[in-house]
All heavy atoms as a GROMACS GRO file, in nm:
protein
  618
    1THR      N    1   4.637   1.197  -2.561
    1THR     CA    2   4.501   1.248  -2.570
    1THR      C    3   4.462   1.281  -2.714
    1THR      O    4   4.345   1.273  -2.748
    1THR     CB    5   4.482   1.370  -2.479
    1THR    OG1    6   4.569   1.474  -2.519
    1THR    CG2    7   4.505   1.336  -2.334
    2LYS      N    8   4.561   1.316  -2.798
    2LYS     CA    9   4.531   1.345  -2.938
    2LYS      C   10   4.481   1.220  -3.011
    2LYS      O   11   4.392   1.229  -3.094
    2LYS     CB   12   4.654   1.401  -3.009
    2LYS     CG   13   4.693   1.539  -2.964
    2LYS     CD   14   4.815   1.588  -3.039
    2LYS     CE   15   4.856   1.724  -2.989
    2LYS     NZ   16   4.975   1.774  -3.061
    3ALA      N   17   4.540   1.106  -2.979
    3ALA     CA   18   4.498   0.981  -3.044
    3ALA      C   19   4.355   0.946  -3.005
    3ALA      O   20   4.276   0.904  -3.090
    3ALA     CB   21   4.594   0.867  -3.006
    4LEU      N   22   4.320   0.964  -2.879
    4LEU     CA   23   4.184   0.936  -2.835
    4LEU      C   24   4.085   1.034  -2.898
    4LEU      O   25   3.976   0.996  -2.939
    4LEU     CB   26   4.173   0.939  -2.683
    4LEU     CG   27   4.040   0.897  -2.624
    4LEU    CD1   28   4.001   0.756  -2.667
    4LEU    CD2   29   4.042   0.908  -2.473
    5ALA      N   30   4.126   1.160  -2.913
    5ALA     CA   31   4.039   1.259  -2.978
    5ALA      C   32   4.014   1.220  -3.124
    5ALA      O   33   3.901   1.233  -3.173
    5ALA     CB   34   4.102   1.398  -2.970
    6ALA      N   35   4.115   1.171  -3.194
    6ALA     CA   36   4.097   1.127  -3.334
    6ALA      C   37   3.999   1.011  -3.340
    6ALA      O   38   3.915   1.003  -3.430
    6ALA     CB   39   4.231   1.087  -3.395
    7LEU      N   40   4.009   0.920  -3.244
    7LEU     CA   41   3.917   0.807  -3.238
    7LEU      C   42   3.774   0.854  -3.213
    7LEU      O   43   3.681   0.813  -3.281
    7LEU     CB   44   3.961   0.710  -3.128
    7LEU     CG   45   3.871   0.589  -3.105
    7LEU    CD1   46   3.879   0.493  -3.222
    7LEU    CD2   47   3.909   0.520  -2.976
    8GLU      N   48   3.759   0.943  -3.116
    8GLU     CA   49   3.625   0.989  -3.080
    8GLU      C   50   3.562   1.078  -3.188
    8GLU      O   51   3.445   1.062  -3.220
    8GLU     CB   52   3.632   1.066  -2.947
    8GLU     CG   53   3.665   0.976  -2.831
    8GLU     CD   54   3.680   1.048  -2.700
    8GLU    OE1   55   3.690   1.173  -2.698
    8GLU    OE2   56   3.681   0.980  -2.598
    9GLU      N   57   3.639   1.169  -3.243
    9GLU     CA   58   3.585   1.268  -3.336
    9GLU      C   59   3.571   1.216  -3.478
    9GLU      O   60   3.476   1.250  -3.548
    9GLU     CB   61   3.673   1.394  -3.335
    9GLU     CG   62   3.672   1.465  -3.201
    9GLU     CD   63   3.781   1.568  -3.188
    9GLU    OE1   64   3.847   1.602  -3.290
    9GLU    OE2   65   3.802   1.618  -3.075
   10ARG      N   66   3.669   1.137  -3.525
   10ARG     CA   67   3.671   1.095  -3.666
   10ARG      C   68   3.663   0.944  -3.685
   10ARG      O   69   3.673   0.896  -3.798
   10ARG     CB   70   3.798   1.147  -3.733
   10ARG     CG   71   3.811   1.297  -3.733
   10ARG     CD   72   3.930   1.344  -3.815
   10ARG     NE   73   4.056   1.279  -3.780
   10ARG     CZ   74   4.139   1.317  -3.685
   10ARG    NH1   75   4.111   1.420  -3.610
   10ARG    NH2   76   4.251   1.252  -3.663
   11ARG      N   77   3.651   0.870  -3.573
   11ARG     CA   78   3.651   0.724  -3.578
   11ARG      C   79   3.780   0.670  -3.640
   11ARG      O   80   3.783   0.562  -3.698
   11ARG     CB   81   3.530   0.670  -3.653
   11ARG     CG   82   3.399   0.698  -3.584
   11ARG     CD   83   3.282   0.634  -3.657
   11ARG     NE   84   3.158   0.661  -3.587
   11ARG     CZ   85   3.106   0.585  -3.491
   11ARG    NH1   86   3.166   0.476  -3.454
   11ARG    NH2   87   2.995   0.619  -3.432
   12ASP      N   88   3.889   0.745  -3.627
   12ASP     CA   89   4.019   0.705  -3.681
   12ASP      C   90   4.095   0.630  -3.573
   12ASP      O   91   4.149   0.689  -3.478
   12ASP     CB   92   4.096   0.829  -3.726
   12ASP     CG   93   4.229   0.795  -3.790
   12ASP    OD1   94   4.263   0.674  -3.802
   12ASP    OD2   95   4.301   0.889  -3.829
   13VAL      N   96   4.101   0.499  -3.584
   13VAL     CA   97   4.162   0.413  -3.484
   13VAL      C   98   4.316   0.409  -3.496
   13VAL      O   99   4.385   0.378  -3.400
   13VAL     CB  100   4.101   0.271  -3.491
   13VAL    CG1  101   4.146   0.197  -3.613
   13VAL    CG2  102   4.133   0.193  -3.367
   14GLU      N  103   4.370   0.446  -3.610
   14GLU     CA  104   4.514   0.427  -3.635
   14GLU      C  105   4.605   0.508  -3.542
   14GLU      O  106   4.711   0.456  -3.503
   14GLU     CB  107   4.547   0.453  -3.781
   14GLU     CG  108   4.485   0.349  -3.875
   14GLU     CD  109   4.517   0.205  -3.835
   14GLU    OE1  110   4.633   0.174  -3.803
   14GLU    OE2  111   4.424   0.122  -3.837
   15PRO      N  112   4.573   0.631  -3.501
   15PRO     CA  113   4.660   0.698  -3.403
   15PRO      C  114   4.669   0.622  -3.270
   15PRO      O  115   4.774   0.619  -3.207
   15PRO     CB  116   4.596   0.836  -3.385
   15PRO     CG  117   4.528   0.861  -3.515
   15PRO     CD  118   4.473   0.725  -3.556
   16MET      N  119   4.561   0.557  -3.230
   16MET     CA  120   4.564   0.475  -3.108
   16MET      C  121   4.652   0.352  -3.131
   16MET      O  122   4.734   0.317  -3.048
   16MET     CB  123   4.424   0.432  -3.066
   16MET     CG  124   4.337   0.544  -3.015
   16MET     SD  125   4.398   0.621  -2.863
   16MET     CE  126   4.363   0.493  -2.744
   17VAL      N  127   4.635   0.286  -3.244
   17VAL     CA  128   4.710   0.165  -3.275
   17VAL      C  129   4.860   0.195  -3.279
   17VAL      O  130   4.941   0.114  -3.232
   17VAL     CB  131   4.662   0.104  -3.409
   17VAL    CG1  132   4.752  -0.010  -3.454
   17VAL    CG2  133   4.518   0.058  -3.397
   18ALA      N  134   4.898   0.312  -3.328
   18ALA     CA  135   5.039   0.349  -3.338
   18ALA      C  136   5.107   0.359  -3.200
   18ALA      O  137   5.229   0.352  -3.191
   18ALA     CB  138   5.053   0.481  -3.413
   19LEU      N  139   5.030   0.370  -3.095
   19LEU     CA  140   5.086   0.378  -2.960
   19LEU      C  141   5.126   0.242  -2.903
   19LEU      O  142   5.191   0.235  -2.800
   19LEU     CB  143   4.983   0.442  -2.864
   19LEU     CG  144   4.941   0.584  -2.897
   19LEU    CD1  145   4.828   0.628  -2.805
   19LEU    CD2  146   5.060   0.679  -2.887
   20TYR      N  147   5.090   0.135  -2.971
   20TYR     CA  148   5.108  -0.001  -2.921
   20TYR      C  149   5.223  -0.072  -2.991
   20TYR      O  150   5.240  -0.060  -3.111
   20TYR     CB  151   4.980  -0.083  -2.942
   20TYR     CG  152   4.868  -0.041  -2.852
   20TYR    CD1  153   4.792   0.070  -2.881
   20TYR    CD2  154   4.839  -0.112  -2.736
   20TYR    CE1  155   4.689   0.112  -2.798
   20TYR    CE2  156   4.736  -0.072  -2.652
   20TYR     CZ  157   4.662   0.040  -2.684
   20TYR     OH  158   4.561   0.080  -2.601
   21GLY      N  159   5.299  -0.149  -2.914
   21GLY     CA  160   5.400  -0.237  -2.968
   21GLY      C  161   5.343  -0.376  -2.985
   21GLY      O  162   5.232  -0.406  -2.939
   22GLU      N  163   5.419  -0.463  -3.048
   22GLU     CA  164   5.371  -0.599  -3.072
   22GLU      C  165   5.364  -0.683  -2.944
   22GLU      O  166   5.297  -0.784  -2.941
   22GLU     CB  167   5.456  -0.668  -3.178
   22GLU     CG  168   5.429  -0.617  -3.319
   22GLU     CD  169   5.280  -0.621  -3.357
   22GLU    OE1  170   5.212  -0.722  -3.328
   22GLU    OE2  171   5.231  -0.522  -3.414
   23GLN      N  172   5.428  -0.640  -2.838
   23GLN     CA  173   5.422  -0.712  -2.710
   23GLN      C  174   5.315  -0.656  -2.617
   23GLN      O  175   5.297  -0.705  -2.506
   23GLN     CB  176   5.558  -0.706  -2.640
   23GLN     CG  177   5.670  -0.767  -2.720
   23GLN     CD  178   5.648  -0.914  -2.750
   23GLN    OE1  179   5.610  -0.991  -2.662
   23GLN    NE2  180   5.668  -0.955  -2.874
   24SER      N  181   5.241  -0.555  -2.663
   24SER     CA  182   5.143  -0.489  -2.576
   24SER      C  183   5.017  -0.573  -2.558
   24SER      O  184   4.987  -0.662  -2.638
   24SER     CB  185   5.105  -0.354  -2.636
   24SER     OG  186   5.038  -0.372  -2.760
   25GLU      N  187   4.947  -0.544  -2.450
   25GLU     CA  188   4.819  -0.608  -2.422
   25GLU      C  189   4.719  -0.500  -2.382
   25GLU      O  190   4.752  -0.410  -2.305
   25GLU     CB  191   4.832  -0.710  -2.308
   25GLU     CG  192   4.918  -0.827  -2.344
   25GLU     CD  193   4.923  -0.931  -2.233
   25GLU    OE1  194   4.878  -0.903  -2.120
   25GLU    OE2  195   4.973  -1.040  -2.260
   26THR      N  196   4.598  -0.511  -2.434
   26THR     CA  197   4.491  -0.418  -2.404
   26THR      C  198   4.370  -0.499  -2.363
   26THR      O  199   4.342  -0.603  -2.421
   26THR     CB  200   4.454  -0.335  -2.530
   26THR    OG1  201   4.572  -0.272  -2.579
   26THR    CG2  202   4.350  -0.230  -2.498
   27GLY      N  203   4.299  -0.450  -2.264
   27GLY     CA  204   4.180  -0.522  -2.222
   27GLY      C  205   4.081  -0.434  -2.151
   27GLY      O  206   4.115  -0.326  -2.103
   28GLY      N  207   3.961  -0.482  -2.146
   28GLY     CA  208   3.853  -0.415  -2.076
   28GLY      C  209   3.793  -0.510  -1.975
   28GLY      O  210   3.827  -0.630  -1.970
   29PRO      N  211   3.703  -0.460  -1.893
   29PRO     CA  212   3.647  -0.544  -1.786
   29PRO      C  213   3.569  -0.665  -1.835
   29PRO      O  214   3.556  -0.762  -1.762
   29PRO     CB  215   3.555  -0.447  -1.710
   29PRO     CG  216   3.537  -0.330  -1.797
   29PRO     CD  217   3.652  -0.326  -1.892
   30ASN      N  218   3.521  -0.664  -1.958
   30ASN     CA  219   3.444  -0.778  -2.010
   30ASN      C  220   3.524  -0.871  -2.098
   30ASN      O  221   3.470  -0.969  -2.151
   30ASN     CB  222   3.321  -0.728  -2.087
   30ASN     CG  223   3.225  -0.654  -1.996
   30ASN    OD1  224   3.208  -0.689  -1.880
   30ASN    ND2  225   3.164  -0.549  -2.048
   31ASP      N  226   3.653  -0.844  -2.115
   31ASP     CA  227   3.738  -0.928  -2.200
   31ASP      C  228   3.786  -1.050  -2.122
   31ASP      O  229   3.838  -1.037  -2.012
   31ASP     CB  230   3.858  -0.849  -2.250
   31ASP     CG  231   3.820  -0.740  -2.348
   31ASP    OD1  232   3.722  -0.759  -2.421
   31ASP    OD2  233   3.889  -0.636  -2.348
   32GLU      N  234   3.771  -1.168  -2.181
   32GLU     CA  235   3.820  -1.290  -2.118
   32GLU      C  236   3.972  -1.299  -2.128
   32GLU      O  237   4.037  -1.355  -2.042
   32GLU     CB  238   3.755  -1.412  -2.182
   32GLU     CG  239   3.607  -1.422  -2.150
   32GLU     CD  240   3.544  -1.547  -2.208
   32GLU    OE1  241   3.616  -1.646  -2.231
   32GLU    OE2  242   3.422  -1.546  -2.228
   33GLN      N  243   4.027  -1.248  -2.238
   33GLN     CA  244   4.171  -1.248  -2.261
   33GLN      C  245   4.210  -1.111  -2.315
   33GLN      O  246   4.129  -1.045  -2.381
   33GLN     CB  247   4.211  -1.355  -2.361
   33GLN     CG  248   4.185  -1.496  -2.315
   33GLN     CD  249   4.234  -1.596  -2.418
   33GLN    OE1  250   4.324  -1.569  -2.497
   33GLN    NE2  251   4.174  -1.714  -2.418
   34PRO      N  252   4.335  -1.068  -2.291
   34PRO     CA  253   4.378  -0.940  -2.345
   34PRO      C  254   4.391  -0.944  -2.497
   34PRO      O  255   4.413  -1.050  -2.556
   34PRO     CB  256   4.513  -0.916  -2.279
   34PRO     CG  257   4.560  -1.049  -2.234
   34PRO     CD  258   4.439  -1.134  -2.212
   35HIS      N  259   4.376  -0.830  -2.558
   35HIS     CA  260   4.401  -0.814  -2.701
   35HIS      C  261   4.550  -0.785  -2.715
   35HIS      O  262   4.603  -0.696  -2.648
   35HIS     CB  263   4.319  -0.696  -2.756
   35HIS     CG  264   4.172  -0.711  -2.735
   35HIS    ND1  265   4.090  -0.771  -2.827
   35HIS    CD2  266   4.092  -0.676  -2.631
   35HIS    CE1  267   3.967  -0.771  -2.783
   35HIS    NE2  268   3.966  -0.714  -2.664
   36ARG      N  269   4.618  -0.858  -2.801
   36ARG     CA  270   4.764  -0.849  -2.809
   36ARG      C  271   4.812  -0.779  -2.937
   36ARG      O  272   4.756  -0.800  -3.043
   36ARG     CB  273   4.823  -0.989  -2.800
   36ARG     CG  274   4.803  -1.049  -2.662
   36ARG     CD  275   4.874  -1.182  -2.646
   36ARG     NE  276   4.870  -1.226  -2.508
   36ARG     CZ  277   4.767  -1.290  -2.453
   36ARG    NH1  278   4.659  -1.317  -2.524
   36ARG    NH2  279   4.772  -1.327  -2.325
   37GLY      N  280   4.918  -0.702  -2.919
   37GLY     CA  281   4.984  -0.636  -3.031
   37GLY      C  282   4.898  -0.529  -3.096
   37GLY      O  283   4.793  -0.490  -3.045
   38GLN      N  284   4.946  -0.481  -3.210
   38GLN     CA  285   4.874  -0.376  -3.281
   38GLN      C  286   4.741  -0.426  -3.337
   38GLN      O  287   4.643  -0.352  -3.337
   38GLN     CB  288   4.961  -0.315  -3.390
   38GLN     CG  289   5.072  -0.231  -3.332
   38GLN     CD  290   5.144  -0.151  -3.437
   38GLN    OE1  291   5.161  -0.196  -3.551
   38GLN    NE2  292   5.188  -0.032  -3.399
   39GLN      N  293   4.737  -0.549  -3.383
   39GLN     CA  294   4.610  -0.604  -3.434
   39GLN      C  295   4.506  -0.609  -3.322
   39GLN      O  296   4.390  -0.580  -3.342
   39GLN     CB  297   4.630  -0.742  -3.496
   39GLN     CG  298   4.696  -0.739  -3.631
   39GLN     CD  299   4.612  -0.667  -3.734
   39GLN    OE1  300   4.629  -0.548  -3.758
   39GLN    NE2  301   4.520  -0.738  -3.795
   40GLY      N  302   4.550  -0.651  -3.205
   40GLY     CA  303   4.460  -0.657  -3.091
   40GLY      C  304   4.412  -0.518  -3.049
   40GLY      O  305   4.295  -0.499  -3.017
   41ALA      N  306   4.504  -0.422  -3.050
   41ALA     CA  307   4.467  -0.284  -3.017
   41ALA      C  308   4.366  -0.230  -3.118
   41ALA      O  309   4.268  -0.165  -3.081
   41ALA     CB  310   4.592  -0.195  -3.014
   42ARG      N  311   4.389  -0.260  -3.244
   42ARG     CA  312   4.296  -0.216  -3.350
   42ARG      C  313   4.156  -0.275  -3.326
   42ARG      O  314   4.056  -0.204  -3.332
   42ARG     CB  315   4.349  -0.256  -3.487
   42ARG     CG  316   4.266  -0.205  -3.603
   42ARG     CD  317   4.330  -0.238  -3.738
   42ARG     NE  318   4.448  -0.155  -3.758
   42ARG     CZ  319   4.574  -0.197  -3.754
   42ARG    NH1  320   4.601  -0.325  -3.732
   42ARG    NH2  321   4.674  -0.114  -3.774
   43ALA      N  322   4.150  -0.403  -3.295
   43ALA     CA  323   4.021  -0.468  -3.268
   43ALA      C  324   3.955  -0.408  -3.144
   43ALA      O  325   3.834  -0.378  -3.145
   43ALA     CB  326   4.040  -0.618  -3.251
   44PHE      N  327   4.032  -0.389  -3.037
   44PHE     CA  328   3.978  -0.334  -2.913
   44PHE      C  329   3.920  -0.194  -2.934
   44PHE      O  330   3.807  -0.166  -2.896
   44PHE     CB  331   4.086  -0.331  -2.804
   44PHE     CG  332   4.039  -0.264  -2.678
   44PHE    CD1  333   3.969  -0.336  -2.583
   44PHE    CD2  334   4.064  -0.130  -2.654
   44PHE    CE1  335   3.925  -0.275  -2.466
   44PHE    CE2  336   4.020  -0.068  -2.539
   44PHE     CZ  337   3.950  -0.141  -2.444
   45TRP      N  338   4.000  -0.105  -2.993
   45TRP     CA  339   3.956   0.034  -3.008
   45TRP      C  340   3.846   0.050  -3.111
   45TRP      O  341   3.761   0.138  -3.099
   45TRP     CB  342   4.076   0.125  -3.035
   45TRP     CG  343   4.159   0.139  -2.912
   45TRP    CD1  344   4.283   0.086  -2.890
   45TRP    CD2  345   4.123   0.207  -2.792
   45TRP    NE1  346   4.326   0.118  -2.763
   45TRP    CE2  347   4.230   0.191  -2.701
   45TRP    CE3  348   4.010   0.278  -2.751
   45TRP    CZ2  349   4.227   0.246  -2.572
   45TRP    CZ3  350   4.008   0.333  -2.623
   45TRP    CH2  351   4.115   0.317  -2.536
   46THR      N  352   3.844  -0.034  -3.213
   46THR     CA  353   3.733  -0.032  -3.308
   46THR      C  354   3.604  -0.073  -3.238
   46THR      O  355   3.500  -0.007  -3.253
   46THR     CB  356   3.762  -0.124  -3.428
   46THR    OG1  357   3.879  -0.076  -3.496
   46THR    CG2  358   3.645  -0.127  -3.525
   47MET      N  359   3.610  -0.180  -3.160
   47MET     CA  360   3.494  -0.226  -3.086
   47MET      C  361   3.449  -0.119  -2.985
   47MET      O  362   3.329  -0.091  -2.973
   47MET     CB  363   3.527  -0.356  -3.012
   47MET     CG  364   3.415  -0.413  -2.929
   47MET     SD  365   3.462  -0.568  -2.846
   47MET     CE  366   3.609  -0.519  -2.756
   48TYR      N  367   3.543  -0.059  -2.918
   48TYR     CA  368   3.514   0.047  -2.821
   48TYR      C  369   3.439   0.162  -2.888
   48TYR      O  370   3.333   0.204  -2.844
   48TYR     CB  371   3.644   0.097  -2.758
   48TYR     CG  372   3.628   0.215  -2.665
   48TYR    CD1  373   3.598   0.196  -2.531
   48TYR    CD2  374   3.645   0.345  -2.712
   48TYR    CE1  375   3.584   0.304  -2.445
   48TYR    CE2  376   3.631   0.453  -2.627
   48TYR     CZ  377   3.600   0.432  -2.494
   48TYR     OH  378   3.586   0.540  -2.410
   49ARG      N  379   3.494   0.212  -2.998
   49ARG     CA  380   3.434   0.328  -3.065
   49ARG      C  381   3.299   0.294  -3.125
   49ARG      O  382   3.206   0.376  -3.123
   49ARG     CB  383   3.529   0.384  -3.173
   49ARG     CG  384   3.475   0.509  -3.241
   49ARG     CD  385   3.451   0.620  -3.140
   49ARG     NE  386   3.391   0.737  -3.198
   49ARG     CZ  387   3.260   0.762  -3.201
   49ARG    NH1  388   3.174   0.674  -3.153
   49ARG    NH2  389   3.216   0.875  -3.253
   50ASP      N  390   3.285   0.176  -3.181
   50ASP     CA  391   3.159   0.135  -3.242
   50ASP      C  392   3.046   0.118  -3.141
   50ASP      O  393   2.930   0.109  -3.178
   50ASP     CB  394   3.177   0.005  -3.321
   50ASP     CG  395   3.255   0.027  -3.450
   50ASP    OD1  396   3.277   0.144  -3.490
   50ASP    OD2  397   3.295  -0.075  -3.510
   51SER      N  398   3.080   0.118  -3.012
   51SER     CA  399   2.979   0.105  -2.907
   51SER      C  400   2.901   0.234  -2.884
   51SER      O  401   2.800   0.234  -2.814
   51SER     CB  402   3.044   0.064  -2.775
   51SER     OG  403   3.107  -0.061  -2.788
   52PHE      N  404   2.947   0.346  -2.941
   52PHE     CA  405   2.888   0.477  -2.915
   52PHE      C  406   2.858   0.550  -3.046
   52PHE      O  407   2.938   0.546  -3.139
   52PHE     CB  408   2.983   0.564  -2.834
   52PHE     CG  409   3.025   0.501  -2.705
   52PHE    CD1  410   3.144   0.430  -2.696
   52PHE    CD2  411   2.947   0.514  -2.591
   52PHE    CE1  412   3.183   0.373  -2.575
   52PHE    CE2  413   2.985   0.456  -2.470
   52PHE     CZ  414   3.104   0.386  -2.463
   53GLU      N  415   2.746   0.621  -3.048
   53GLU     CA  416   2.719   0.710  -3.161
   53GLU      C  417   2.812   0.831  -3.154
   53GLU      O  418   2.877   0.867  -3.251
   53GLU     CB  419   2.574   0.756  -3.158
   53GLU     CG  420   2.535   0.838  -3.280
   53GLU     CD  421   2.388   0.873  -3.279
   53GLU    OE1  422   2.305   0.790  -3.238
   53GLU    OE2  423   2.356   0.985  -3.322
   54THR      N  424   2.819   0.894  -3.036
   54THR     CA  425   2.915   1.001  -3.009
   54THR      C  426   2.975   0.975  -2.871
   54THR      O  427   2.912   0.913  -2.786
   54THR     CB  428   2.848   1.140  -3.009
   54THR    OG1  429   2.750   1.144  -2.905
   54THR    CG2  430   2.784   1.171  -3.144
   55ILE      N  431   3.097   1.023  -2.851
   55ILE     CA  432   3.164   1.004  -2.722
   55ILE      C  433   3.271   1.111  -2.704
   55ILE      O  434   3.334   1.152  -2.802
   55ILE     CB  435   3.224   0.862  -2.710
   55ILE    CG1  436   3.278   0.840  -2.570
   55ILE    CG2  437   3.327   0.837  -2.817
   55ILE    CD1  438   3.316   0.698  -2.540
   56THR      N  439   3.287   1.157  -2.581
   56THR     CA  440   3.396   1.247  -2.544
   56THR      C  441   3.453   1.197  -2.411
   56THR      O  442   3.381   1.144  -2.327
   56THR     CB  443   3.351   1.393  -2.528
   56THR    OG1  444   3.245   1.398  -2.432
   56THR    CG2  445   3.304   1.451  -2.660
   57SER      N  446   3.583   1.214  -2.393
   57SER     CA  447   3.650   1.163  -2.274
   57SER      C  448   3.734   1.271  -2.207
   57SER      O  449   3.784   1.362  -2.273
   57SER     CB  450   3.743   1.047  -2.312
   57SER     OG  451   3.668   0.942  -2.368
   58LYS      N  452   3.749   1.255  -2.076
   58LYS     CA  453   3.833   1.345  -1.998
   58LYS      C  454   3.923   1.259  -1.909
   58LYS      O  455   3.875   1.174  -1.834
   58LYS     CB  456   3.747   1.436  -1.911
   58LYS     CG  457   3.827   1.530  -1.825
   58LYS     CD  458   3.737   1.617  -1.739
   58LYS     CE  459   3.824   1.706  -1.652
   58LYS     NZ  460   3.743   1.786  -1.561
   59PHE      N  461   4.055   1.279  -1.920
   59PHE     CA  462   4.151   1.203  -1.840
   59PHE      C  463   4.159   1.258  -1.699
   59PHE      O  464   4.160   1.380  -1.679
   59PHE     CB  465   4.290   1.207  -1.904
   59PHE     CG  466   4.301   1.118  -2.025
   59PHE    CD1  467   4.279   1.169  -2.151
   59PHE    CD2  468   4.331   0.984  -2.010
   59PHE    CE1  469   4.288   1.087  -2.262
   59PHE    CE2  470   4.340   0.902  -2.121
   59PHE     CZ  471   4.318   0.954  -2.247
   60HIS      N  472   4.166   1.166  -1.602
   60HIS     CA  473   4.180   1.203  -1.462
   60HIS      C  474   4.318   1.166  -1.408
   60HIS      O  475   4.370   1.237  -1.323
   60HIS     CB  476   4.075   1.132  -1.376
   60HIS     CG  477   3.936   1.163  -1.419
   60HIS    ND1  478   3.876   1.284  -1.396
   60HIS    CD2  479   3.846   1.088  -1.486
   60HIS    CE1  480   3.753   1.282  -1.445
   60HIS    NE2  481   3.733   1.165  -1.501
   61ARG      N  482   4.373   1.055  -1.456
   61ARG     CA  483   4.502   1.009  -1.404
   61ARG      C  484   4.574   0.924  -1.506
   61ARG      O  485   4.514   0.841  -1.572
   61ARG     CB  486   4.478   0.928  -1.276
   61ARG     CG  487   4.604   0.891  -1.204
   61ARG     CD  488   4.579   0.840  -1.065
   61ARG     NE  489   4.479   0.736  -1.062
   61ARG     CZ  490   4.480   0.635  -0.976
   61ARG    NH1  491   4.576   0.624  -0.889
   61ARG    NH2  492   4.386   0.544  -0.979
   62ILE      N  493   4.704   0.946  -1.518
   62ILE     CA  494   4.791   0.865  -1.602
   62ILE      C  495   4.908   0.821  -1.514
   62ILE      O  496   4.976   0.904  -1.455
   62ILE     CB  497   4.842   0.944  -1.724
   62ILE    CG1  498   4.725   0.990  -1.810
   62ILE    CG2  499   4.941   0.859  -1.805
   62ILE    CD1  500   4.763   1.084  -1.922
   63VAL      N  501   4.928   0.690  -1.503
   63VAL     CA  502   5.036   0.635  -1.420
   63VAL      C  503   5.125   0.550  -1.510
   63VAL      O  504   5.076   0.461  -1.580
   63VAL     CB  505   4.979   0.550  -1.305
   63VAL    CG1  506   5.091   0.491  -1.221
   63VAL    CG2  507   4.883   0.630  -1.219
   64GLU      N  508   5.255   0.577  -1.506
   64GLU     CA  509   5.352   0.500  -1.584
   64GLU      C  510   5.452   0.436  -1.488
   64GLU      O  511   5.503   0.502  -1.399
   64GLU     CB  512   5.426   0.591  -1.681
   64GLU     CG  513   5.336   0.658  -1.783
   64GLU     CD  514   5.413   0.748  -1.877
   64GLU    OE1  515   5.511   0.700  -1.937
   64GLU    OE2  516   5.374   0.865  -1.888
   65SER      N  517   5.481   0.308  -1.510
   65SER     CA  518   5.582   0.240  -1.428
   65SER      C  519   5.716   0.241  -1.499
   65SER      O  520   5.723   0.262  -1.621
   65SER     CB  521   5.539   0.097  -1.399
   65SER     OG  522   5.562   0.016  -1.513
   66ASP      N  523   5.822   0.216  -1.424
   66ASP     CA  524   5.956   0.206  -1.484
   66ASP      C  525   5.966   0.090  -1.581
   66ASP      O  526   6.048   0.090  -1.672
   66ASP     CB  527   6.062   0.191  -1.375
   66ASP     CG  528   6.075   0.317  -1.291
   66ASP    OD1  529   6.037   0.425  -1.339
   66ASP    OD2  530   6.124   0.306  -1.176
   67ALA      N  531   5.878  -0.012  -1.564
   67ALA     CA  532   5.880  -0.130  -1.649
   67ALA      C  533   5.806  -0.109  -1.781
   67ALA      O  534   5.804  -0.198  -1.865
   67ALA     CB  535   5.820  -0.249  -1.574
   68GLY      N  536   5.742   0.008  -1.798
   68GLY     CA  537   5.673   0.035  -1.923
   68GLY      C  538   5.524   0.013  -1.920
   68GLY      O  539   5.457   0.031  -2.020
   69THR      N  540   5.470  -0.025  -1.805
   69THR     CA  541   5.326  -0.042  -1.792
   69THR      C  542   5.262   0.094  -1.772
   69THR      O  543   5.314   0.179  -1.699
   69THR     CB  544   5.292  -0.133  -1.672
   69THR    OG1  545   5.354  -0.258  -1.692
   69THR    CG2  546   5.142  -0.152  -1.657
   70VAL      N  547   5.148   0.115  -1.839
   70VAL     CA  548   5.076   0.242  -1.827
   70VAL      C  549   4.932   0.214  -1.787
   70VAL      O  550   4.868   0.122  -1.839
   70VAL     CB  551   5.077   0.319  -1.962
   70VAL    CG1  552   4.999   0.448  -1.951
   70VAL    CG2  553   5.219   0.345  -2.007
   71MET      N  554   4.881   0.294  -1.693
   71MET     CA  555   4.742   0.285  -1.653
   71MET      C  556   4.678   0.421  -1.676
   71MET      O  557   4.735   0.522  -1.636
   71MET     CB  558   4.730   0.247  -1.505
   71MET     CG  559   4.590   0.209  -1.468
   71MET     SD  560   4.495   0.306  -1.347
   71MET     CE  561   4.593   0.425  -1.274
   72LEU      N  562   4.566   0.420  -1.745
   72LEU     CA  563   4.494   0.544  -1.773
   72LEU      C  564   4.358   0.540  -1.703
   72LEU      O  565   4.289   0.439  -1.709
   72LEU     CB  566   4.471   0.560  -1.923
   72LEU     CG  567   4.594   0.554  -2.013
   72LEU    CD1  568   4.553   0.550  -2.158
   72LEU    CD2  569   4.684   0.672  -1.986
   73GLU      N  570   4.322   0.649  -1.641
   73GLU     CA  571   4.190   0.660  -1.578
   73GLU      C  572   4.119   0.779  -1.641
   73GLU      O  573   4.174   0.889  -1.643
   73GLU     CB  574   4.203   0.680  -1.429
   73GLU     CG  575   4.071   0.687  -1.357
   73GLU     CD  576   4.088   0.704  -1.207
   73GLU    OE1  577   4.201   0.692  -1.154
   73GLU    OE2  578   3.987   0.732  -1.142
   74TRP      N  579   4.002   0.751  -1.697
   74TRP     CA  580   3.927   0.860  -1.759
   74TRP      C  581   3.778   0.836  -1.746
   74TRP      O  582   3.733   0.727  -1.715
   74TRP     CB  583   3.966   0.879  -1.906
   74TRP     CG  584   3.921   0.773  -2.002
   74TRP    CD1  585   3.802   0.769  -2.070
   74TRP    CD2  586   3.994   0.659  -2.046
   74TRP    NE1  587   3.797   0.659  -2.152
   74TRP    CE2  588   3.914   0.589  -2.139
   74TRP    CE3  589   4.120   0.608  -2.016
   74TRP    CZ2  590   3.956   0.473  -2.202
   74TRP    CZ3  591   4.160   0.492  -2.078
   74TRP    CH2  592   4.079   0.426  -2.169
   75THR      N  593   3.704   0.941  -1.773
   75THR     CA  594   3.558   0.934  -1.777
   75THR      C  595   3.514   0.967  -1.917
   75THR      O  596   3.562   1.064  -1.977
   75THR     CB  597   3.496   1.036  -1.679
   75THR    OG1  598   3.547   1.010  -1.548
   75THR    CG2  599   3.346   1.027  -1.677
   76SER      N  600   3.424   0.887  -1.970
   76SER     CA  601   3.371   0.911  -2.104
   76SER      C  602   3.222   0.937  -2.095
   76SER      O  603   3.152   0.879  -2.010
   76SER     CB  604   3.394   0.791  -2.195
   76SER     OG  605   3.533   0.768  -2.211
   77GLU      N  606   3.175   1.025  -2.181
   77GLU     CA  607   3.032   1.052  -2.191
   77GLU      C  608   2.991   1.024  -2.334
   77GLU      O  609   3.045   1.082  -2.427
   77GLU     CB  610   3.003   1.197  -2.154
   77GLU     CG  611   2.856   1.229  -2.148
   77GLU     CD  612   2.831   1.370  -2.097
   77GLU    OE1  613   2.903   1.416  -2.007
   77GLU    OE2  614   2.738   1.432  -2.151
   78GLY      N  615   2.898   0.932  -2.348
   78GLY     CA  616   2.856   0.893  -2.483
   78GLY      C  617   2.709   0.877  -2.496
   78GLY      O  618   2.635   0.873  -2.401
   0.00000   0.00000   0.00000
């Protein structure tokens, strides 16, 4: 949640990028293909943040699998 707060409050994408490995994939409902690795995460989160003048988020659910997959559910107000 600290990384998302840095993104929302200061437009600092790097704490979010640091959470990703080079084998990671990030995507949104409008993405045709996932964004891969740290470069992909950087592009995704920069695009996400640039979509809003201001934004705040609240997490509702975090699910982690034994295989390393993570699903986050949150609500954002922007």
